[in-house]
N, C-alpha and C positions, 0 to 999 in steps of 0.2 A: 417181689412177688405180690400179686394183687390179693386183696382181702377177699374171702369167699362171698360175702354179701355183695361186693362190687361186681364180681364176676357174674353172679346170678342176675343182678340188676341190668347189666349190659346185655347179657344173653336174652333176657326177657324183652328188653327194648328192641333188640335186633329181630327177634321172632315176631313181635307185634308189628314192627315196621314191614317185615316181609309179608305178613298176612294182609296188611292194609294195601300194600303194593299189588299183591296178586288177586285179592278178593275185595278190594275197596268198594266197588260198586255194589256187590252183594251185601257187604256189611252195612253200607250206607242205606240200602233198601230195607234191611232188617231194623235198623235204628229208626228210620222214618216211619215204618209200619208200627213199631212199638210205641212211638210217641203220638201217633195219630189214630190209633185203633178206636178209641172212644171219643174222638173229637166231634163227630157229627152224629145226629140222630137219624134213624131211617124214616121216621114219620113224626111230623109235628102235630101231636094230638092233644096238646094242653089248651086251656081256655084263653091264654094270654095272646092277644092279637092287637098290638098297638097301632097298626097302620090303617089306612083308609081302605074300605072295601073296593075290590076291583070294579072299575067302571064308574065309580062315584066322582062327583065334582070336587075339585080341589077347593078348599075353603079360601075365602078372601084373606089377603095378607096386608100388612102395613109395612112397606119397605120403601127404599129410595134407590133409584138407578141414576147416579149422579145427582142432579138437582130435581129430577122428575119423580114425583110420588107414584108408587106402584101399589095397586090394590088387587090387580088381576094377574095371576101367574102367566097367562098367555103372552104378556108383554116380554117376559124373560125367556121364553122358549125359542130356541134357534132352529136351524135346519136339522141339526143332529139330536135335538131333544134338550133335556134339562136335567141337571142333578141338583136336587134341593136338599140341603142339610139344615136342620133346625136344632137349636140347643136351648133348653129352658133356663139354664143357669150359666151364663157366660160372664166372667168377671173381666171387664175391660180395664 
């Protein structure tokens, strides 16, 4: 004969498995909603703005493209644009 706690544990596992099988997408939606409720702000109204103003000129850079020194970002822009990522503290 099974111990009572083992019967309860197996029953609870079966019920939970049945709920997930029948309503998995609904439960997944609830979990995702609960985890992401306050992830984004509706309005960015603080004073912190680290980027360049829209429409401003990109500052000169000091980089290399192979052996070619690059100081103007336009040399790096391709047909589909450019993604530029800068880090102030990289430990090589």
